[in-house]
VOBA-1610 file (N, C-alpha, C; in pm, whole numbers, padded with zeros to 5 digits, always signed):
BEGIN
Unk+02209-00914-01010Unk+02285-00923-00884Unk+02192-00968-00773Unk+02233-01065-00694Unk+02151-01115-00585Unk+02185-01042-00457Unk+02095-01057-00358Unk+02124-01000-00227Unk+02251-01065-00175Unk+02345-00985-00132Unk+02480-01035-00105Unk+02491-01097+00034Unk+02579-01193+00042Unk+02611-01252+00172Unk+02750-01209+00218Unk+02810-01106+00147Unk+02939-01057+00191Unk+02919-00960+00307Unk+03027-00896+00350Unk+03018-00810+00468Unk+02919-00697+00453Unk+02924-00627+00337Unk+02833-00515+00316Unk+02688-00561+00318Unk+02661-00675+00253Unk+02525-00728+00254Unk+02479-00766+00393Unk+02569-00825+00470Unk+02533-00864+00606Unk+02504-00741+00692Unk+02579-00635+00672Unk+02555-00511+00746Unk+02418-00455+00712Unk+02384-00452+00584Unk+02253-00400+00542Unk+02140-00487+00598Unk+02157-00616+00595Unk+02055-00705+00651Unk+02036-00678+00800Unk+02146-00657+00872Unk+02137-00628+01015Unk+02067-00494+01038Unk+02095-00394+00953Unk+02026-00265+00965Unk+01876-00282+00947Unk+01838-00355+00845Unk+01696-00375+00819Unk+01630-00456+00931Unk+01699-00555+00982Unk+01643-00636+01091Unk+01619-00552+01215Unk+01714-00463+01247Unk+01698-00377+01364Unk+01583-00279+01345Unk+01575-00219+01225Unk+01466-00125+01198Unk+01331-00194+01199Unk+01327-00315+01146Unk+01203-00392+01144Unk+01158-00425+01286Unk+01252-00465+01369Unk+01217-00496+01509Unk+01166-00372+01581Unk+01230-00258+01558Unk+01186-00134+01621Unk+01046-00095+01575Unk+01018-00112+01448Unk+00885-00080+01397Unk+00779-00172+01455Unk+00812-00299+01464Unk+00715-00392+01523Unk+00688-00358+01669Unk+00789-00310+01739Unk+00768-00266+01878Unk+00678-00143+01882Unk+00700-00049+01791Unk+00614+00070+01785Unk+00470+00031+01756Unk+00451-00058+01662Unk+00315-00101+01627Unk+00249-00171+01746Unk+00324-00258+01812Unk+00269-00329+01928Unk+00233-00231+02039Unk+00318-00133+02064Unk+00290-00035+02169Unk+00168+00050+02133Unk+00157+00089+02007Unk+00041+00168+01964Unk-00087+00087+01976Unk-00080-00041+01943Unk-00198-00126+01956Unk-00237-00143+02102Unk-00138-00159+02189Unk-00166-00172+02332Unk-00234-00045+02385Unk-00184+00070+02342Unk-00242+00197+02387Unk-00385+00214+02337Unk-00414+00158+02219Unk-00548+00171+02160Unk-00639+00055+02197Unk-00587-00041+02275Unk-00668-00157+02311Unk-00696-00247+02193Unk-00601-00256+02099Unk-00620-00337+01979Unk-00524-00456+01977Unk-00564-00560+01905Unk-00478-00676+01884Unk-00372-00639+01780Unk-00243-00652+01811Unk-00140-00617+01713Unk-00147-00699+01585Unk-00210-00815+01590Unk-00225-00893+01467Unk-00318-00825+01368Unk-00393-00725+01413Unk-00484-00653+01325Unk-00420-00538+01250Unk-00290-00517+01271Unk-00219-00408+01201Unk-00098-00467+01131Unk-00089-00446+01002Unk+00022-00500+00924Unk+00112-00388+00873Unk+00239-00420+00864Unk+00338-00327+00813Unk+00352-00345+00663Unk+00342-00235+00589Unk+00363-00238+00445Unk+00487-00155+00413Unk+00603-00219+00394Unk+00722-00144+00356Unk+00703-00079+00219Unk+00731+00050+00211Unk+00725+00121+00084Unk+00868+00134+00034Unk+00899+00063-00072Unk+01038+00040-00113Unk+01081+00128-00231Unk+01008+00235-00257Unk+01043+00321-00371Unk+01186+00373-00355Unk+01258+00374-00464Unk+01398+00416-00480Unk+01498+00319-00418Unk+01453+00217-00349Unk+01544+00117-00293Unk+01547-00006-00383Unk+01661-00075-00388Unk+01679-00183-00485Unk+01606-00311-00446Unk+01590-00397-00545Unk+01527-00526-00521Unk+01605-00609-00418Unk+01736-00584-00407Unk+01815-00657-00307Unk+01764-00629-00166Unk+01724-00504-00139Unk+01668-00473-00008Unk+01536-00544+00013Unk+01454-00551-00091Unk+01327-00622-00080Unk+01354-00770-00052Unk+01454-00826-00119Unk+01489-00967-00096Unk+01529-00990+00049Unk+01606-00895+00105Unk+01645-00909+00245Unk+01522-00903+00337Unk+01428-00816+00304Unk+01306-00807+00385Unk+01223-00935+00373Unk+01222-00995+00255Unk+01156-01125+00239Unk+01221-01227+00333Unk+01354-01227+00336Unk+01424-01320+00425Unk+01392-01294+00572Unk+01356-01169+00604Unk+01323-01132+00742Unk+01174-01150+00774Unk+01100-01205+00678Unk+00961-01240+00707Unk+00855-01149+00648Unk+00896-01048+00572Unk+00797-00960+00509Unk+00749-01021+00378Unk+00620-01006+00351Unk+00565-01065+00229Unk+00491-00964+00142Unk+00465-00844+00192Unk+00391-00744+00116Unk+00473-00616+00109Unk+00469-00551-00009Unk+00552-00433-00033Unk+00474-00332-00116Unk+00502-00204-00090Unk+00435-00098-00162Unk+00531-00023-00253Unk+00480+00020-00367Unk+00557+00099-00462Unk+00472+00216-00510Unk+00540+00324-00551Unk+00471+00446-00590Unk+00461+00468-00740Unk+00555+00411-00816Unk+00558+00437-00960Unk+00570+00306-01037Unk+00485+00295-01139Unk+00483+00172-01216Unk+00615+00145-01284Unk+00680+00249-01336Unk+00802+00228-01412Unk+00916+00175-01325Unk+00910+00198-01195Unk+01009+00140-01105Unk+00962+00005-01053Unk+00834-00006-01024Unk+00783-00126-00958Unk+00785-00249-01047Unk+00747-00235-01174Unk+00743-00352-01261Unk+00877-00423-01270Unk+00986-00352-01306Unk+01116-00418-01309Unk+01161-00471-01173Unk+01127-00400-01066Unk+01168-00444-00933Unk+01098-00575-00894Unk+00969-00584-00927Unk+00896-00708-00898Unk+00956-00825-00976Unk+00993-00798-01100Unk+01054-00904-01181Unk+01190-00944-01125Unk+01268-00847-01079Unk+01399-00876-01022Unk+01385-00954-00891Unk+01287-00918-00809Unk+01267-00994-00686Unk+01231-01139-00715Unk+01148-01160-00817Unk+01112-01297-00854Unk+01235-01377-00894Unk+01333-01309-00953Unk+01458-01377-00989Unk+01544-01404-00866Unk+01549-01304-00775Unk+01632-01318-00655Unk+01576-01420-00557Unk+01443-01423-00545Unk+01377-01513-00449Unk+01266-01588-00520Unk+01303-01685-00603Unk+01201-01760-00678Unk+01100-01825-00584Unk+00974-01806-00614Unk+00869-01869-00534Unk+00835-01798-00405Unk+00904-01688-00374Unk+00873-01614-00251Unk+00731-01558-00260Unk+00655-01564-00150Unk+00515-01519-00154Unk+00501-01368-00144Unk+00567-01295-00232Unk+00564-01149-00227Unk+00439-01097-00297Unk+00376-01000-00235Unk+00258-00936-00292Unk+00283-00785-00296Unk+00262-00728-00413Unk+00295-00588-00436Unk+00169-00502-00435Unk+00182-00385-00370Unk+00075-00287-00364Unk+00117-00162-00439Unk+00031-00112-00526Unk+00051+00020-00585Unk-00009+00122-00490Unk+00074+00211-00434Unk+00026+00307-00335Unk+00036+00451-00383Unk+00098+00473-00499Unk+00112+00609-00551Unk+00001+00644-00648Unk-00003+00770-00687Unk-00102+00815-00785Unk-00081+00740-00916Unk-00189+00696-00974Unk-00182+00610-01091Unk-00251+00677-01209Unk-00178+00691-01319Unk-00237+00742-01442Unk-00311+00629-01512Unk-00420+00666-01577Unk-00503+00564-01641Unk-00426+00486-01747Unk-00333+00553-01816Unk-00259+00483-01922Unk-00157+00383-01867Unk-00138+00380-01735Unk-00048+00282-01674Unk-00124+00162-01616Unk-00256+00163-01627Unk-00335+00057-01563Unk-00299-00081-01616Unk-00284-00092-01748Unk-00255-00223-01808Unk-00123-00278-01756Unk-00022-00193-01741Unk+00107-00239-01691Unk+00099-00275-01543Unk+00026-00197-01466Unk+00019-00220-01321Unk-00045-00354-01287Unk-00149-00392-01359Unk-00219-00516-01322Unk-00135-00640-01351Unk-00023-00623-01420Unk+00066-00738-01444Unk+00143-00776-01318Unk+00170-00678-01229Unk+00252-00710-01111Unk+00183-00681-00979Unk+00082-00597-00977Unk+00020-00555-00850Unk-00086-00654-00804Unk-00078-00690-00676Unk-00186-00767-00616Unk-00294-00677-00562Unk-00256-00552-00528Unk-00349-00454-00472Unk-00315-00318-00531Unk-00417-00241-00565Unk-00400-00100-00598Unk-00472-00020-00491Unk-00396+00058-00413Unk-00453+00132-00301Unk-00496+00274-00338Unk-00472+00315-00461Unk-00486+00456-00496Unk-00592+00481-00602Unk-00704+00411-00595Unk-00814+00435-00689Unk-00893+00555-00640Unk-00888+00663-00715Unk-00946+00788-00665Unk-01048+00851-00758Unk-01086+00780-00867Unk-01184+00837-00958Unk-01256+00727-01035Unk-01378+00754-01081Unk-01448+00655-01164Unk-01373+00623-01292Unk-01305+00722-01351Unk-01233+00697-01476Unk-01115+00602-01454Unk-01046+00616-01342Unk-00938+00522-01312Unk-00994+00383-01283Unk-01106+00376-01213Unk-01170+00247-01190Unk-01205+00180-01322Unk-01259+00256-01416Unk-01293+00199-01547Unk-01168+00148-01619Unk-01059+00225-01611Unk-00935+00183-01676Unk-00883+00053-01616Unk-00892+00040-01484Unk-00847-00084-01420Unk-00937-00202-01455Unk-01067-00177-01465Unk-01158-00284-01507Unk-01118-00337-01644Unk-01094-00245-01737Unk-01053-00287-01872Unk-00919-00360-01868Unk-00826-00312-01786Unk-00694-00373-01777Unk-00700-00513-01719Unk-00780-00531-01614Unk-00792-00663-01554Unk-00859-00761-01652Unk-00962-00715-01722Unk-01028-00802-01820Unk-00930-00844-01929Unk-00848-00749-01977Unk-00750-00782-02080Unk-00644-00878-02026Unk-00601-00857-01902Unk-00501-00945-01842Unk-00556-01086-01824Unk-00681-01095-01786Unk-00742-01229-01773Unk-00747-01299-01908Unk-00788-01225-02010Unk-00798-01284-02143Unk-00661-01329-02193Unk-00556-01255-02155Unk-00420-01289-02198Unk-00355-01395-02109Unk-00425-01439-02006Unk-00369-01539-01916Unk-00271-01484-01816Unk-00271-01351-01796Unk-00177-01288-01703Unk-00234-01277-01562Unk-00365-01289-01548Unk-00431-01287-01417Unk-00539-01394-01418Unk-00570-01443-01298Unk-00677-01542-01289Unk-00788-01497-01194Unk-00774-01377-01137Unk-00872-01333-01038Unk-00887-01181-01043Unk-00993-01129-00982Unk-01009-00983-00979Unk-00894-00916-00904Unk-00886-00785-00922Unk-00783-00704-00857Unk-00839-00644-00729Unk-00770-00664-00617Unk-00808-00598-00493Unk-00773-00450-00501Unk-00866-00365-00460Unk-00841-00222-00464Unk-00890-00154-00336Unk-00826-00042-00305Unk-00873+00049-00202Unk-00905+00182-00268Unk-01007+00249-00219Unk-01033+00385-00267Unk-00943+00479-00189Unk-00878+00568-00261Unk-00794+00667-00195Unk-00879+00789-00162Unk-00887+00821-00035Unk-00969+00933+00011Unk-00885+01060+00021Unk-00945+01170-00017Unk-00886+01302+00006Unk-00954+01360+00129Unk-00883+01362+00240Unk-00943+01403+00367Unk-00981+01549+00366Unk-00898+01633+00301Unk-00926+01777+00299Unk-00987+01824+00168Unk-01005+01733+00071Unk-01066+01769-00056Unk-00978+01845-00152Unk-00849+01854-00125Unk-00757+01927-00212Unk-00724+01842-00335Unk-00767+01884-00455Unk-00745+01801-00574Unk-00598+01790-00613Unk-00513+01881-00566Unk-00372+01878-00605Unk-00301+01755-00552Unk-00352+01697-00442Unk-00284+01582-00382Unk-00344+01450-00426Unk-00446+01454-00506Unk-00510+01329-00545Unk-00604+01280-00437Unk-00677+01177-00468Unk-00773+01124-00374Unk-00914+01168-00407Unk-01008+01090-00361Unk-01150+01117-00383Unk-01203+01193-00262Unk-01268+01308-00280Unk-01325+01379-00165Unk-01418+01289-00084Unk-01418+01306+00046Unk-01495+01216+00133Unk-01642+01205+00093Unk-01710+01315+00056Unk-01851+01300+00019Unk-01874+01213-00105Unk-01771+01200-00191Unk-01785+01123-00314Unk-01743+00977-00300Unk-01693+00940-00184Unk-01646+00802-00165Unk-01755+00697-00187Unk-01875+00716-00134Unk-01976+00610-00151Unk-02005+00577-00297Unk-02016+00678-00383Unk-02045+00652-00524Unk-01930+00578-00591Unk-01807+00616-00559Unk-01692+00547-00617Unk-01686+00402-00567Unk-01713+00383-00439Unk-01713+00247-00384Unk-01821+00161-00450Unk-01938+00218-00472Unk-02045+00143-00537Unk-02003+00100-00678Unk-01941+00190-00750Unk-01897+00159-00886Unk-01797+00043-00887Unk-01701+00049-00795Unk-01601-00057-00787Unk-01667-00190-00751Unk-01755-00188-00653Unk-01819-00311-00607Unk-01902-00377-00715Unk-01953-00299-00809Unk-02038-00352-00915Unk-01961-00391-01040Unk-01828-00373-01039Unk-01750-00387-01162Unk-01729-00530-01207Unk-01720-00623-01113Unk-01691-00761-01149Unk-01544-00793-01162Unk-01461-00695-01200Unk-01317-00718-01216Unk-01236-00664-01099Unk-01297-00584-01014Unk-01229-00524-00899Unk-01301-00568-00771Unk-01222-00590-00665Unk-01279-00623-00535Unk-01245-00512-00438Unk-01347-00448-00383Unk-01326-00338-00291Unk-01282-00392-00155Unk-01164-00347-00110Unk-01108-00396+00015Unk-01103-00290+00125Unk-01120-00161+00090Unk-01115-00061+00196Unk-01077+00075+00145Unk-01016+00154+00234Unk-00987+00295+00210Unk-00840+00322+00244Unk-00778+00410+00166Unk-00641+00456+00193Unk-00639+00607+00193Unk-00552+00666+00274Unk-00535+00812+00272Unk-00403+00849+00336Unk-00363+00973+00306Unk-00247+01038+00368Unk-00300+01157+00447Unk-00252+01175+00569Unk-00295+01289+00649Unk-00242+01418+00588Unk-00329+01516+00559Unk-00281+01644+00505Unk-00191+01715+00606Unk-00091+01785+00556Unk+00002+01855+00645Unk-00068+01965+00725Unk-00177+02019+00670Unk-00245+02130+00736Unk-00335+02083+00851Unk-00352+01952+00868Unk-00435+01898+00975Unk-00348+01819+01071Unk-00389+01811+01196Unk-00319+01721+01287Unk-00351+01577+01247Unk-00259+01484+01269Unk-00290+01345+01235Unk-00416+01294+01305Unk-00437+01331+01431Unk-00556+01285+01502Unk-00683+01331+01433Unk-00688+01459+01395Unk-00807+01510+01329Unk-00827+01444+01193Unk-00719+01429+01118Unk-00729+01369+00985Unk-00775+01225+00993Unk-00713+01147+01080Unk-00747+01005+01085Unk-00883+00981+01151Unk-00927+01072+01235Unk-01062+01061+01289Unk-01166+01078+01179Unk-01146+01180+01094Unk-01238+01200+00982Unk-01234+01081+00886Unk-01116+01029+00861Unk-01102+00914+00772Unk-01172+00792+00829Unk-01156+00767+00959Unk-01218+00652+01022Unk-01370+00659+01013Unk-01426+00778+01029Unk-01571+00794+01018Unk-01618+00759+00878Unk-01546+00809+00777Unk-01582+00778+00639Unk-01567+00629+00609Unk-01461+00568+00661Unk-01438+00425+00637Unk-01547+00340+00702Unk-01590+00380+00820Unk-01698+00306+00887Unk-01827+00311+00806Unk-01858+00427+00753Unk-01979+00440+00671Unk-01970+00353+00546Unk-01852+00352+00485Unk-01832+00270+00366Unk-01847+00122+00397Unk-01793+00082+00511Unk-01798-00059+00550Unk-01940-00106+00576Unk-02025-00016+00619Unk-02165-00053+00641Unk-02232-00097+00512Unk-02196-00032+00402Unk-02254-00066+00272Unk-02177-00175+00200Unk-02049-00189+00231Unk-01963-00285+00163Unk-01882-00363+00267Unk-01935-00472+00318Unk-01868-00545+00427Unk-01728-00595+00392Unk-01697-00606+00263Unk-01561-00652+00226Unk-01457-00543+00243Unk-01500-00419+00263Unk-01407-00305+00271Unk-01353-00289+00412Unk-01280-00390+00458Unk-01237-00395+00598Unk-01104-00326+00623Unk-01031-00292+00516Unk-00896-00239+00533Unk-00895-00087+00542Unk-00813-00036+00631Unk-00790+00108+00642Unk-00639+00129+00637Unk-00591+00178+00523Unk-00447+00198+00502Unk-00415+00342+00536Unk-00355+00363+00652Unk-00327+00498+00700Unk-00211+00493+00797Unk-00134+00601+00797Unk-00020+00608+00887Unk+00110+00574+00817Unk+00211+00660+00842Unk+00343+00639+00785Unk+00446+00652+00897Unk+00571+00672+00861Unk+00677+00670+00961Unk+00650+00766+01076Unk+00598+00886+01046Unk+00585+00987+01149Unk+00454+00989+01224Unk+00351+00918+01174Unk+00220+00928+01239Unk+00148+00795+01252Unk+00222+00685+01250Unk+00156+00556+01254Unk+00081+00531+01384Unk+00131+00588+01495Unk+00062+00567+01624Unk-00079+00627+01621Unk-00090+00749+01567Unk-00221+00813+01560Unk-00314+00736+01465Unk-00259+00686+01355Unk-00341+00610+01261Unk-00393+00482+01325Unk-00308+00414+01398Unk-00350+00290+01466Unk-00458+00320+01568Unk-00446+00432+01638Unk-00549+00470+01735Unk-00685+00487+01670Unk-00685+00519+01541Unk-00812+00541+01469Unk-00846+00425+01375Unk-00784+00309+01396Unk-00829+00189+01326Unk-00750+00143+01206Unk-00634+00203+01180Unk-00556+00159+01065Unk-00524+00011+01072Unk-00533-00055+00956Unk-00496-00197+00947Unk-00368-00218+00868Unk-00327-00117+00789Unk-00200-00120+00718Unk-00129+00012+00744Unk-00005+00007+00791Unk+00076+00128+00801Unk+00185+00119+00695Unk+00198+00225+00617Unk+00288+00228+00502Unk+00416+00301+00542Unk+00523+00227+00555Unk+00645+00284+00614Unk+00761+00269+00517Unk+00829+00382+00494Unk+00950+00380+00413Unk+01071+00418+00495Unk+01081+00546+00530Unk+01203+00600+00593Unk+01239+00528+00723Unk+01142+00504+00809Unk+01172+00443+00939Unk+01222+00300+00926Unk+01202+00238+00811Unk+01250+00102+00788Unk+01375+00100+00700Unk+01371+00171+00589Unk+01477+00159+00490Unk+01580+00271+00497Unk+01549+00378+00570Unk+01640+00491+00579Unk+01599+00602+00486Unk+01684+00705+00475Unk+01655+00818+00388Unk+01643+00775+00245Unk+01553+00841+00172Unk+01529+00806+00033Unk+01653+00830-00053Unk+01678+00733-00140Unk+01784+00750-00238Unk+01728+00824-00359Unk+01817+00879-00440Unk+01773+00940-00565Unk+01716+00833-00656Unk+01606+00866-00720Unk+01546+00771-00812Unk+01641+00743-00928Unk+01634+00623-00980Unk+01717+00587-01095Unk+01677+00671-01216Unk+01771+00702-01303Unk+01737+00780-01423Unk+01636+00705-01509
//
């Protein structure tokens, strides 16, 4: 099924266009408050549980990059978008926790993996990218971000801040992965300002050793202003753009 041009489809497109405009205004205002160029902050729609038709509408509205949380949903959705919008310059980001046994599947559709949080996952992605290259499924290394755990809680995933340099070094030396920066979620127990301040300090230190690690993926629907104030270059937004989450498909 393609993105519809009937009344219901037109209504949904108008909803997305209005939400997109409002988000761009929020980003611009946050950048102005922080004394930053708004071109330095990009919106990454997180489309989990929403259909490929919505992604197609966002492509029509000028979006080219999208985030997904689960491989089993993202792979089919990426394929469906390619059918709905042949040749569209869509680039997919894996932003959710990634199991090592899903690495081979993820590198088939992901242009970026933002959730590399351990040496073992990095090794799995190295092997997956090498296999994909050999099979003719990829022609270049995989861009990755290290996922930082700001509070060090292992239950939420992420690499503790003191361990980030070693993980970054491993990625940078791999040959199959290109280190692009750091990603994190602000812990609920911390204020966004405190969390993103700590993250920005860690990201700056990492960038000193790895000049290619220029990206800071931080901030979501409820705290993107604080993230931008602390240097975020990608804000990952779902609810404020697409609405309340739908139930995942069976």
